[in-house]
TIDO-142049 format. One record per residue (C-alpha): residue number from 1; residue in one letter; x, y, z. Coordinates in steps of 0.05 Angstrom, whole numbers, plus 5000, padded with zeros to 4 digits. Example, Ala and Ser with C-alpha at 12.3 -4.5 7.8 and 13.67 -1.06 7.14 Angstrom:
<pt num="1" residuo="A" u="5246" v="4910" w="5156"/>
<pt num="2" residuo="S" u="5273" v="4979" w="5143"/>
! end
This chain:
<pt num="1" residuo="X" u="4704" v="4921" w="4680"/>
<pt num="2" residuo="X" u="4694" v="4982" w="4725"/>
<pt num="3" residuo="X" u="4655" v="4937" w="4773"/>
<pt num="4" residuo="X" u="4711" v="4885" w="4771"/>
<pt num="5" residuo="X" u="4763" v="4939" w="4788"/>
<pt num="6" residuo="X" u="4719" v="4965" w="4844"/>
<pt num="7" residuo="X" u="4710" v="4895" w="4872"/>
<pt num="8" residuo="X" u="4785" v="4884" w="4869"/>
<pt num="9" residuo="X" u="4799" v="4947" w="4910"/>
<pt num="10" residuo="X" u="4762" v="4914" w="4969"/>
<pt num="11" residuo="X" u="4824" v="4872" w="4979"/>
<pt num="12" residuo="X" u="4874" v="4929" w="4983"/>
<pt num="13" residuo="X" u="4915" v="4923" w="5047"/>
<pt num="14" residuo="X" u="4896" v="4851" w="5060"/>
<pt num="15" residuo="X" u="4920" v="4809" w="5000"/>
<pt num="16" residuo="X" u="4995" v="4824" w="4995"/>
<pt num="17" residuo="X" u="5039" v="4800" w="4964"/>
<pt num="18" residuo="X" u="4983" v="4784" w="4914"/>
<pt num="19" residuo="X" u="4948" v="4834" w="4871"/>
<pt num="20" residuo="X" u="4878" v="4858" w="4890"/>
<pt num="21" residuo="X" u="4838" v="4830" w="4832"/>
<pt num="22" residuo="X" u="4763" v="4833" w="4818"/>
<pt num="23" residuo="X" u="4723" v="4788" w="4771"/>
<pt num="24" residuo="X" u="4653" v="4792" w="4742"/>
<pt num="25" residuo="X" u="4619" v="4736" w="4703"/>
<pt num="26" residuo="X" u="4563" v="4758" w="4654"/>
<pt num="27" residuo="X" u="4515" v="4711" w="4618"/>
<pt num="28" residuo="X" u="4460" v="4736" w="4572"/>
<pt num="29" residuo="X" u="4468" v="4807" w="4598"/>
<pt num="30" residuo="X" u="4462" v="4787" w="4671"/>
<pt num="31" residuo="X" u="4515" v="4783" w="4724"/>
<pt num="32" residuo="X" u="4517" v="4711" w="4748"/>
<pt num="33" residuo="X" u="4580" v="4712" w="4789"/>
<pt num="34" residuo="X" u="4629" v="4761" w="4820"/>
<pt num="35" residuo="X" u="4688" v="4756" w="4867"/>
<pt num="36" residuo="X" u="4753" v="4789" w="4890"/>
<pt num="37" residuo="X" u="4818" v="4766" w="4919"/>
<pt num="38" residuo="X" u="4807" v="4740" w="4990"/>
<pt num="39" residuo="X" u="4849" v="4762" w="5051"/>
<pt num="40" residuo="X" u="4918" v="4730" w="5048"/>
<pt num="41" residuo="X" u="4913" v="4725" w="4972"/>
<pt num="42" residuo="X" u="4872" v="4661" w="4967"/>
<pt num="43" residuo="X" u="4824" v="4643" w="4937"/>
<pt num="44" residuo="X" u="4833" v="4685" w="4875"/>
<pt num="45" residuo="X" u="4778" v="4729" w="4847"/>
<pt num="46" residuo="X" u="4764" v="4684" w="4787"/>
<pt num="47" residuo="X" u="4756" v="4622" w="4832"/>
<pt num="48" residuo="X" u="4704" v="4657" w="4874"/>
<pt num="49" residuo="X" u="4666" v="4686" w="4816"/>
<pt num="50" residuo="X" u="4663" v="4620" w="4779"/>
<pt num="51" residuo="X" u="4639" v="4584" w="4842"/>
<pt num="52" residuo="X" u="4583" v="4634" w="4848"/>
<pt num="53" residuo="X" u="4564" v="4628" w="4775"/>
<pt num="54" residuo="X" u="4564" v="4552" w="4774"/>
<pt num="55" residuo="X" u="4537" v="4522" w="4710"/>
<pt num="56" residuo="X" u="4518" v="4591" w="4685"/>
<pt num="57" residuo="X" u="4592" v="4605" w="4672"/>
<pt num="58" residuo="X" u="4590" v="4561" w="4609"/>
<pt num="59" residuo="X" u="4588" v="4607" w="4549"/>
<pt num="60" residuo="X" u="4594" v="4669" w="4592"/>
<pt num="61" residuo="X" u="4638" v="4730" w="4587"/>
<pt num="62" residuo="X" u="4686" v="4741" w="4644"/>
<pt num="63" residuo="X" u="4714" v="4809" w="4662"/>
<pt num="64" residuo="X" u="4779" v="4808" w="4703"/>
<pt num="65" residuo="X" u="4820" v="4868" w="4726"/>
<pt num="66" residuo="X" u="4886" v="4830" w="4716"/>
<pt num="67" residuo="X" u="4908" v="4775" w="4671"/>
<pt num="68" residuo="X" u="4888" v="4707" w="4701"/>
<pt num="69" residuo="X" u="4948" v="4670" w="4729"/>
<pt num="70" residuo="X" u="4979" v="4613" w="4689"/>
<pt num="71" residuo="X" u="5025" v="4582" w="4740"/>
<pt num="72" residuo="X" u="5015" v="4529" w="4793"/>
<pt num="73" residuo="X" u="5023" v="4556" w="4863"/>
<pt num="74" residuo="X" u="4982" v="4538" w="4925"/>
<pt num="75" residuo="X" u="4923" v="4533" w="4877"/>
<pt num="76" residuo="X" u="4916" v="4513" w="4803"/>
<pt num="77" residuo="X" u="4920" v="4567" w="4750"/>
<pt num="78" residuo="X" u="4859" v="4612" w="4744"/>
<pt num="79" residuo="X" u="4866" v="4611" w="4668"/>
<pt num="80" residuo="X" u="4856" v="4535" w="4670"/>
<pt num="81" residuo="X" u="4796" v="4543" w="4716"/>
<pt num="82" residuo="X" u="4764" v="4590" w="4667"/>
<pt num="83" residuo="X" u="4776" v="4540" w="4610"/>
<pt num="84" residuo="X" u="4748" v="4483" w="4651"/>
<pt num="85" residuo="X" u="4685" v="4525" w="4666"/>
<pt num="86" residuo="X" u="4672" v="4533" w="4592"/>
<pt num="87" residuo="X" u="4672" v="4609" w="4588"/>
<pt num="88" residuo="X" u="4667" v="4638" w="4518"/>
<pt num="89" residuo="X" u="4704" v="4703" w="4527"/>
<pt num="90" residuo="X" u="4752" v="4735" w="4577"/>
<pt num="91" residuo="X" u="4761" v="4811" w="4580"/>
<pt num="92" residuo="X" u="4821" v="4836" w="4620"/>
<pt num="93" residuo="X" u="4848" v="4905" w="4638"/>
<pt num="94" residuo="X" u="4922" v="4890" w="4647"/>
<pt num="95" residuo="X" u="4975" v="4839" w="4631"/>
<pt num="96" residuo="X" u="5006" v="4811" w="4696"/>
<pt num="97" residuo="X" u="5080" v="4831" w="4695"/>
<pt num="98" residuo="X" u="5097" v="4775" w="4744"/>
<pt num="99" residuo="X" u="5148" v="4733" w="4704"/>
<pt num="100" residuo="X" u="5108" v="4670" w="4722"/>
<pt num="101" residuo="X" u="5049" v="4699" w="4683"/>
<pt num="102" residuo="X" u="5067" v="4758" w="4637"/>
<pt num="103" residuo="X" u="5022" v="4739" w="4579"/>
<pt num="104" residuo="X" u="5019" v="4664" w="4595"/>
<pt num="105" residuo="X" u="4949" v="4668" w="4620"/>
<pt num="106" residuo="X" u="4924" v="4702" w="4558"/>
<pt num="107" residuo="X" u="4961" v="4652" w="4514"/>
<pt num="108" residuo="X" u="4933" v="4593" w="4552"/>
<pt num="109" residuo="X" u="4862" v="4618" w="4544"/>
<pt num="110" residuo="X" u="4871" v="4632" w="4469"/>
<pt num="111" residuo="X" u="4902" v="4563" w="4458"/>
<pt num="112" residuo="X" u="4838" v="4533" w="4488"/>
<pt num="113" residuo="X" u="4794" v="4573" w="4440"/>
<pt num="114" residuo="X" u="4772" v="4626" w="4489"/>
<pt num="115" residuo="X" u="4763" v="4695" w="4459"/>
<pt num="116" residuo="X" u="4809" v="4744" w="4496"/>
<pt num="117" residuo="X" u="4803" v="4820" w="4496"/>
<pt num="118" residuo="X" u="4857" v="4860" w="4531"/>
<pt num="119" residuo="X" u="4868" v="4932" w="4555"/>
<pt num="120" residuo="X" u="4797" v="4951" w="4577"/>
<pt num="121" residuo="X" u="4799" v="5006" w="4630"/>
<pt num="122" residuo="X" u="4874" v="4995" w="4636"/>
<pt num="123" residuo="X" u="4889" v="5062" w="4669"/>
<pt num="124" residuo="X" u="4839" v="5051" w="4725"/>
<pt num="125" residuo="X" u="4864" v="4980" w="4737"/>
<pt num="126" residuo="X" u="4936" v="5004" w="4738"/>
<pt num="127" residuo="X" u="4919" v="5056" w="4791"/>
<pt num="128" residuo="X" u="4882" v="5005" w="4833"/>
<pt num="129" residuo="X" u="4941" v="4957" w="4833"/>
<pt num="130" residuo="X" u="4997" v="5008" w="4833"/>
<pt num="131" residuo="X" u="5027" v="4974" w="4893"/>
<pt num="132" residuo="X" u="5030" v="4903" w="4864"/>
<pt num="133" residuo="X" u="5057" v="4931" w="4798"/>
<pt num="134" residuo="X" u="5110" v="4970" w="4835"/>
<pt num="135" residuo="X" u="5134" v="4911" w="4875"/>
<pt num="136" residuo="X" u="5139" v="4867" w="4813"/>
<pt num="137" residuo="X" u="5170" v="4917" w="4765"/>
<pt num="138" residuo="X" u="5211" v="4961" w="4813"/>
<pt num="139" residuo="X" u="5224" v="4914" w="4869"/>
<pt num="140" residuo="X" u="5194" v="4960" w="4921"/>
<pt num="141" residuo="X" u="5125" v="4978" w="4948"/>
<pt num="142" residuo="X" u="5085" v="5039" w="4926"/>
<pt num="143" residuo="X" u="5097" v="5093" w="4978"/>
<pt num="144" residuo="X" u="5047" v="5145" w="5000"/>
<pt num="145" residuo="X" u="5072" v="5200" w="5045"/>
<pt num="146" residuo="X" u="5018" v="5229" w="5091"/>
<pt num="147" residuo="X" u="5026" v="5299" w="5119"/>
<pt num="148" residuo="X" u="4980" v="5335" w="5168"/>
<pt num="149" residuo="X" u="4999" v="5408" w="5161"/>
<pt num="150" residuo="X" u="4978" v="5478" w="5183"/>
<pt num="151" residuo="X" u="4969" v="5530" w="5129"/>
<pt num="152" residuo="X" u="5041" v="5550" w="5138"/>
<pt num="153" residuo="X" u="5067" v="5479" w="5130"/>
<pt num="154" residuo="X" u="5080" v="5461" w="5203"/>
<pt num="155" residuo="X" u="5067" v="5394" w="5236"/>
<pt num="156" residuo="X" u="5076" v="5415" w="5308"/>
<pt num="157" residuo="X" u="5092" v="5473" w="5355"/>
<pt num="158" residuo="X" u="5163" v="5487" w="5375"/>
<pt num="159" residuo="X" u="5150" v="5444" w="5438"/>
<pt num="160" residuo="X" u="5127" v="5385" w="5395"/>
<pt num="161" residuo="X" u="5052" v="5391" w="5408"/>
<pt num="162" residuo="X" u="5014" v="5364" w="5348"/>
<pt num="163" residuo="X" u="4948" v="5336" w="5375"/>
<pt num="164" residuo="X" u="4908" v="5355" w="5340"/>
<pt num="165" residuo="X" u="4925" v="5397" w="5279"/>
<pt num="166" residuo="X" u="4869" v="5367" w="5238"/>
<pt num="167" residuo="X" u="4797" v="5351" w="5259"/>
<pt num="168" residuo="X" u="4759" v="5286" w="5270"/>
<pt num="169" residuo="X" u="4738" v="5277" w="5197"/>
<pt num="170" residuo="X" u="4810" v="5282" w="5173"/>
<pt num="171" residuo="X" u="4835" v="5234" w="5226"/>
<pt num="172" residuo="X" u="4782" v="5184" w="5207"/>
<pt num="173" residuo="X" u="4804" v="5190" w="5134"/>
<pt num="174" residuo="X" u="4874" v="5173" w="5155"/>
<pt num="175" residuo="X" u="4849" v="5109" w="5187"/>
<pt num="176" residuo="X" u="4813" v="5093" w="5123"/>
<pt num="177" residuo="X" u="4879" v="5102" w="5086"/>
<pt num="178" residuo="X" u="4913" v="5056" w="5135"/>
<pt num="179" residuo="X" u="4861" v="5002" w="5119"/>
<pt num="180" residuo="X" u="4880" v="5003" w="5045"/>
<pt num="181" residuo="X" u="4955" v="4998" w="5056"/>
<pt num="182" residuo="X" u="4994" v="4936" w="5075"/>
<pt num="183" residuo="X" u="5036" v="4974" w="5125"/>
<pt num="184" residuo="X" u="5044" v="5041" w="5162"/>
<pt num="185" residuo="X" u="5114" v="5068" w="5170"/>
<pt num="186" residuo="X" u="5141" v="5119" w="5220"/>
<pt num="187" residuo="X" u="5211" v="5141" w="5240"/>
<pt num="188" residuo="X" u="5242" v="5130" w="5308"/>
<pt num="189" residuo="X" u="5233" v="5202" w="5328"/>
<pt num="190" residuo="X" u="5158" v="5200" w="5316"/>
<pt num="191" residuo="X" u="5153" v="5133" w="5352"/>
<pt num="192" residuo="X" u="5188" v="5160" w="5413"/>
<pt num="193" residuo="X" u="5155" v="5229" w="5415"/>
<pt num="194" residuo="X" u="5083" v="5209" w="5399"/>
<pt num="195" residuo="X" u="5081" v="5136" w="5423"/>
<pt num="196" residuo="X" u="5033" v="5119" w="5367"/>
<pt num="197" residuo="X" u="4992" v="5054" w="5361"/>
<pt num="198" residuo="X" u="4985" v="5058" w="5284"/>
<pt num="199" residuo="X" u="4927" v="5009" w="5281"/>
<pt num="200" residuo="X" u="4861" v="5022" w="5245"/>
<pt num="201" residuo="X" u="4809" v="5049" w="5293"/>
<pt num="202" residuo="X" u="4738" v="5076" w="5292"/>
<pt num="203" residuo="X" u="4718" v="5041" w="5227"/>
<pt num="204" residuo="X" u="4691" v="4976" w="5253"/>
<pt num="205" residuo="X" u="4752" v="4941" w="5225"/>
<pt num="206" residuo="X" u="4781" v="4885" w="5268"/>
<pt num="207" residuo="X" u="4848" v="4878" w="5230"/>
<pt num="208" residuo="X" u="4908" v="4922" w="5218"/>
<pt num="209" residuo="X" u="4967" v="4921" w="5172"/>
<pt num="210" residuo="X" u="5041" v="4915" w="5190"/>
<pt num="211" residuo="X" u="5068" v="4971" w="5233"/>
<pt num="212" residuo="X" u="5138" v="4991" w="5212"/>
<pt num="213" residuo="X" u="5188" v="5033" w="5252"/>
<pt num="214" residuo="X" u="5253" v="5057" w="5218"/>
<pt num="215" residuo="X" u="5298" v="5057" w="5280"/>
<pt num="216" residuo="X" u="5371" v="5048" w="5261"/>
<pt num="217" residuo="X" u="5394" v="5037" w="5333"/>
<pt num="218" residuo="X" u="5330" v="5008" w="5362"/>
<pt num="219" residuo="X" u="5321" v="5064" w="5412"/>
<pt num="220" residuo="X" u="5245" v="5061" w="5414"/>
<pt num="221" residuo="X" u="5228" v="5030" w="5482"/>
<pt num="222" residuo="X" u="5196" v="4962" w="5483"/>
<pt num="223" residuo="X" u="5144" v="4985" w="5534"/>
<pt num="224" residuo="X" u="5116" v="5033" w="5481"/>
<pt num="225" residuo="X" u="5046" v="5022" w="5454"/>
<pt num="226" residuo="X" u="5077" v="4987" w="5393"/>
<pt num="227" residuo="X" u="5118" v="4940" w="5437"/>
<pt num="228" residuo="X" u="5061" v="4923" w="5484"/>
<pt num="229" residuo="X" u="5015" v="4906" w="5425"/>
<pt num="230" residuo="X" u="5064" v="4870" w="5380"/>
<pt num="231" residuo="X" u="5032" v="4802" w="5393"/>
<pt num="232" residuo="X" u="4964" v="4829" w="5373"/>
<pt num="233" residuo="X" u="4983" v="4863" w="5307"/>
<pt num="234" residuo="X" u="5049" v="4855" w="5270"/>
<pt num="235" residuo="X" u="5106" v="4903" w="5285"/>
<pt num="236" residuo="X" u="5170" v="4903" w="5243"/>
<pt num="237" residuo="X" u="5229" v="4941" w="5271"/>
<pt num="238" residuo="X" u="5277" v="4963" w="5216"/>
<pt num="239" residuo="X" u="5347" v="4972" w="5243"/>
<pt num="240" residuo="X" u="5419" v="4984" w="5221"/>
<pt num="241" residuo="X" u="5486" v="4953" w="5237"/>
<pt num="242" residuo="X" u="5494" v="4997" w="5299"/>
<pt num="243" residuo="X" u="5435" v="4964" w="5335"/>
<pt num="244" residuo="X" u="5462" v="4922" w="5392"/>
<pt num="245" residuo="X" u="5444" v="4850" w="5408"/>
<pt num="246" residuo="X" u="5407" v="4870" w="5471"/>
<pt num="247" residuo="X" u="5355" v="4915" w="5440"/>
<pt num="248" residuo="X" u="5345" v="4866" w="5383"/>
<pt num="249" residuo="X" u="5331" v="4810" w="5432"/>
<pt num="250" residuo="X" u="5285" v="4855" w="5472"/>
<pt num="251" residuo="X" u="5243" v="4872" w="5412"/>
<pt num="252" residuo="X" u="5240" v="4799" w="5391"/>
<pt num="253" residuo="X" u="5215" v="4784" w="5461"/>
<pt num="254" residuo="X" u="5155" v="4830" w="5449"/>
<pt num="255" residuo="X" u="5134" v="4789" w="5389"/>
<pt num="256" residuo="X" u="5160" v="4840" w="5338"/>
<pt num="257" residuo="X" u="5203" v="4821" w="5278"/>
<pt num="258" residuo="X" u="5270" v="4856" w="5274"/>
<pt num="259" residuo="X" u="5297" v="4867" w="5204"/>
<pt num="260" residuo="X" u="5367" v="4890" w="5186"/>
<pt num="261" residuo="X" u="5372" v="4945" w="5133"/>
<pt num="262" residuo="X" u="5438" v="4973" w="5104"/>
<pt num="263" residuo="X" u="5456" v="5042" w="5129"/>
<pt num="264" residuo="X" u="5467" v="5104" w="5086"/>
<pt num="265" residuo="X" u="5537" v="5133" w="5080"/>
<pt num="266" residuo="X" u="5516" v="5193" w="5122"/>
<pt num="267" residuo="X" u="5484" v="5151" w="5177"/>
<pt num="268" residuo="X" u="5414" v="5125" w="5186"/>
<pt num="269" residuo="X" u="5379" v="5072" w="5145"/>
<pt num="270" residuo="X" u="5388" v="5075" w="5070"/>
<pt num="271" residuo="X" u="5319" v="5093" w="5043"/>
<pt num="272" residuo="X" u="5324" v="5054" w="4977"/>
<pt num="273" residuo="X" u="5351" v="4993" w="5013"/>
<pt num="274" residuo="X" u="5296" v="4998" w="5064"/>
<pt num="275" residuo="X" u="5241" v="4998" w="5011"/>
<pt num="276" residuo="X" u="5275" v="4942" w="4972"/>
<pt num="277" residuo="X" u="5275" v="4901" w="5036"/>
<pt num="278" residuo="X" u="5202" v="4914" w="5046"/>
<pt num="279" residuo="X" u="5189" v="4893" w="4974"/>
<pt num="280" residuo="X" u="5227" v="4828" w="4985"/>
<pt num="281" residuo="X" u="5183" v="4816" w="5046"/>
<pt num="282" residuo="X" u="5122" v="4821" w="4999"/>
<pt num="283" residuo="X" u="5094" v="4889" w="5017"/>
<pt num="284" residuo="X" u="5061" v="4926" w="4960"/>
<pt num="285" residuo="X" u="5032" v="4990" w="4991"/>
<pt num="286" residuo="X" u="5064" v="5030" w="5049"/>
<pt num="287" residuo="X" u="5035" v="5092" w="5081"/>
<pt num="288" residuo="X" u="5089" v="5135" w="5113"/>
<pt num="289" residuo="X" u="5061" v="5177" w="5170"/>
<pt num="290" residuo="X" u="5125" v="5212" w="5192"/>
<pt num="291" residuo="X" u="5162" v="5245" w="5216"/>
<pt num="292" residuo="X" u="5193" v="5303" w="5178"/>
<pt num="293" residuo="X" u="5262" v="5274" w="5174"/>
<pt num="294" residuo="X" u="5239" v="5207" w="5147"/>
<pt num="295" residuo="X" u="5192" v="5240" w="5097"/>
<pt num="296" residuo="X" u="5248" v="5286" w="5074"/>
<pt num="297" residuo="X" u="5297" v="5229" w="5065"/>
<pt num="298" residuo="X" u="5247" v="5189" w="5024"/>
<pt num="299" residuo="X" u="5232" v="5249" w="4980"/>
<pt num="300" residuo="X" u="5305" v="5265" w="4971"/>
<pt num="301" residuo="X" u="5316" v="5193" w="4949"/>
<pt num="302" residuo="X" u="5260" v="5198" w="4897"/>
<pt num="303" residuo="X" u="5220" v="5143" w="4931"/>
<pt num="304" residuo="X" u="5154" v="5178" w="4945"/>
<pt num="305" residuo="X" u="5100" v="5160" w="4894"/>
<pt num="306" residuo="X" u="5042" v="5198" w="4925"/>
<pt num="307" residuo="X" u="5032" v="5252" w="4977"/>
<pt num="308" residuo="X" u="4967" v="5258" w="5017"/>
<pt num="309" residuo="X" u="4966" v="5328" w="5049"/>
<pt num="310" residuo="X" u="4914" v="5342" w="5103"/>
<pt num="311" residuo="X" u="4912" v="5418" w="5109"/>
<pt num="312" residuo="X" u="4882" v="5451" w="5171"/>
<pt num="313" residuo="X" u="4861" v="5523" w="5178"/>
<pt num="314" residuo="X" u="4913" v="5538" w="5232"/>
<pt num="315" residuo="X" u="4977" v="5578" w="5233"/>
<pt num="316" residuo="X" u="5036" v="5564" w="5279"/>
<pt num="317" residuo="X" u="5092" v="5607" w="5251"/>
<pt num="318" residuo="X" u="5165" v="5600" w="5237"/>
<pt num="319" residuo="X" u="5180" v="5573" w="5306"/>
<pt num="320" residuo="X" u="5137" v="5511" w="5292"/>
<pt num="321" residuo="X" u="5166" v="5446" w="5267"/>
<pt num="322" residuo="X" u="5166" v="5440" w="5190"/>
<pt num="323" residuo="X" u="5130" v="5385" w="5155"/>
<pt num="324" residuo="X" u="5193" v="5359" w="5122"/>
<pt num="325" residuo="X" u="5266" v="5354" w="5138"/>
<pt num="326" residuo="X" u="5321" v="5379" w="5091"/>
<pt num="327" residuo="X" u="5319" v="5359" w="5018"/>
<pt num="328" residuo="X" u="5388" v="5384" w="5000"/>
<pt num="329" residuo="X" u="5365" v="5428" w="4944"/>
<pt num="330" residuo="X" u="5407" v="5483" w="4913"/>
<pt num="331" residuo="X" u="5359" v="5505" w="4858"/>
<pt num="332" residuo="X" u="5284" v="5505" w="4848"/>
<pt num="333" residuo="X" u="5293" v="5462" w="4786"/>
<pt num="334" residuo="X" u="5317" v="5406" w="4832"/>
<pt num="335" residuo="X" u="5252" v="5405" w="4871"/>
<pt num="336" residuo="X" u="5211" v="5341" w="4867"/>
<pt num="337" residuo="X" u="5149" v="5353" w="4824"/>
<pt num="338" residuo="X" u="5080" v="5325" w="4836"/>
<pt num="339" residuo="X" u="5013" v="5335" w="4802"/>
<pt num="340" residuo="X" u="4946" v="5342" w="4836"/>
<pt num="341" residuo="X" u="4898" v="5283" w="4828"/>
<pt num="342" residuo="X" u="4845" v="5295" w="4880"/>
<pt num="343" residuo="X" u="4818" v="5349" w="4927"/>
<pt num="344" residuo="X" u="4767" v="5333" w="4981"/>
<pt num="345" residuo="X" u="4739" v="5374" w="5040"/>
<pt num="346" residuo="X" u="4739" v="5337" w="5106"/>
<pt num="347" residuo="X" u="4701" v="5378" w="5157"/>
<pt num="348" residuo="X" u="4740" v="5442" w="5165"/>
<pt num="349" residuo="X" u="4802" v="5411" w="5135"/>
<pt num="350" residuo="X" u="4823" v="5397" w="5063"/>
<pt num="351" residuo="X" u="4854" v="5334" w="5034"/>
<pt num="352" residuo="X" u="4893" v="5340" w="4970"/>
<pt num="353" residuo="X" u="4929" v="5282" w="4938"/>
<pt num="354" residuo="X" u="4990" v="5290" w="4893"/>
<pt num="355" residuo="X" u="5026" v="5238" w="4851"/>
<pt num="356" residuo="X" u="5097" v="5243" w="4826"/>
<pt num="357" residuo="X" u="5100" v="5276" w="4759"/>
<pt num="358" residuo="X" u="5125" v="5230" w="4702"/>
! end
């Protein structure tokens, strides 16, 4: 099962809105087939593993990181494919909460006489597919907030200089994180000040996820790096009611998709509505790369699931720009709480990952 989960993770960032599933077929103590969800979500892991196993699948045990699907979509149900292949036993990590499945795959297998064992390595499988589970059960993607900070919590000097706070190894790790997320999100201020590209670079990867900009009035220029590359890699511009027809048309002309999002009472895009909209569009994992105001608003709304902090051995001082905007706290007890899940050195920098405390 650990191998099945690891195989499934290969699809992260490329299979949305589907889950990233892995499958291993074992016969007489030997692996005879394995597979994982293909880019775009098809074919499914089970289909690929069964094709590799061929006739050896009959009487075999199959390990799948998520309950096999039981509904007809663009392809027949995986549960039915397992039955047709004559497998003897299916071991799964999680029940699929999608209402079209939700126990139906397990039931279909048992009704056909297949031995089913559930809940093996469930915690690891839940972590691997946190994004898919979030979209199905909460209606929004899993959100990781990335911060590159000095030791005193600054993201830039007073003049806005931020290249580079962290070193090459940390920046490479950020690109690896982009590759495992469906989309990268920045605010309008960051898009205007830094003119980022937001694609995956320096890893030998030829594809990138969706590039998202939260820009309530569509003030980011269309001749930015995002606008000039929108036909090569997807760009979604998230805007509010105040965005005029002219900038909307201009961004559509670049090849970007413009998406209306309700505005908050105090102005700007409503964070919860924004993530709900992204969930409706099928995104399961979003990496927010700034800036401080956007990160602060997402934290204040309780929408950040994970924080990846890249700490550099530099000090800027109080005149530097803080890593986060206001959170509106009056007491320490109101502060969002996270627990440490990983610490890793990256050259002269340090990555520590925190997840929201239950």
